[in-house]
C-alpha positions as CSV (number, residue, x, y, z in Angstrom):
1,X,1.3,0.9,-3.3
2,X,-0.4,3.9,-4.7
3,X,-2.8,5.8,-2.8
4,X,-6.1,7.3,-4.0
5,X,-9.0,9.2,-2.8
6,X,-12.7,9.5,-4.1
7,X,-15.0,11.4,-2.1
8,X,-14.2,10.3,1.5
9,X,-12.9,7.0,0.4
10,X,-8.9,6.4,0.8
11,X,-7.7,3.4,-0.8
12,X,-4.4,1.6,-1.8
13,X,-3.4,-0.2,-5.0
14,X,-0.8,-2.8,-5.0
15,X,0.1,-3.6,-8.7
16,X,3.3,-3.9,-10.9
17,X,4.8,-0.4,-11.8
18,X,4.8,-1.4,-15.4
19,X,1.2,-1.4,-15.5
20,X,-0.6,1.8,-17.2
21,X,-2.9,3.7,-15.1
22,X,-5.4,5.7,-17.2
23,X,-4.9,9.3,-17.3
24,X,-8.5,10.2,-15.8
25,X,-7.6,7.8,-12.6
26,X,-4.7,9.7,-12.1
27,X,-6.4,12.7,-10.7
28,X,-7.3,10.8,-7.7
29,X,-4.0,10.0,-6.7
30,X,-2.9,11.5,-3.3
31,X,0.0,11.4,-1.1
32,X,-1.1,10.1,2.4
33,X,0.0,8.2,5.3
34,X,-0.6,4.5,5.4
35,X,-3.0,4.8,8.8
36,X,-5.4,6.9,6.4
37,X,-6.1,3.7,4.1
38,X,-9.7,2.3,4.4
39,X,-8.9,-0.7,2.1
40,X,-6.5,-2.1,0.1
41,X,-6.8,-3.7,-3.4
42,X,-4.2,-6.2,-5.1
43,X,-4.0,-6.2,-9.1
44,X,-2.2,-9.0,-10.7
45,X,-2.3,-9.8,-14.4
46,X,-2.6,-13.7,-15.0
47,X,-3.1,-15.2,-18.7
48,X,-5.8,-17.4,-17.3
49,X,-8.4,-17.1,-14.6
50,X,-8.8,-20.0,-12.0
51,X,-11.7,-21.8,-12.1
52,X,-14.8,-20.8,-9.5
53,X,-15.2,-22.9,-6.7
54,X,-18.5,-24.5,-6.5
55,X,-20.6,-23.4,-3.1
56,X,-22.7,-26.1,-1.4
């Protein structure tokens, strides 16, 4: 997991290490403790998205 900070918002991103991070986004990467994380995102590359579920 890599940690990022934008303003006062600290978040973690879980993703495959082979994914390229845009250079302009790398500017926000930080070294911090997991206790500081406000939310986590999980990025998964797929060939096809699942069908959306219908709301009743």
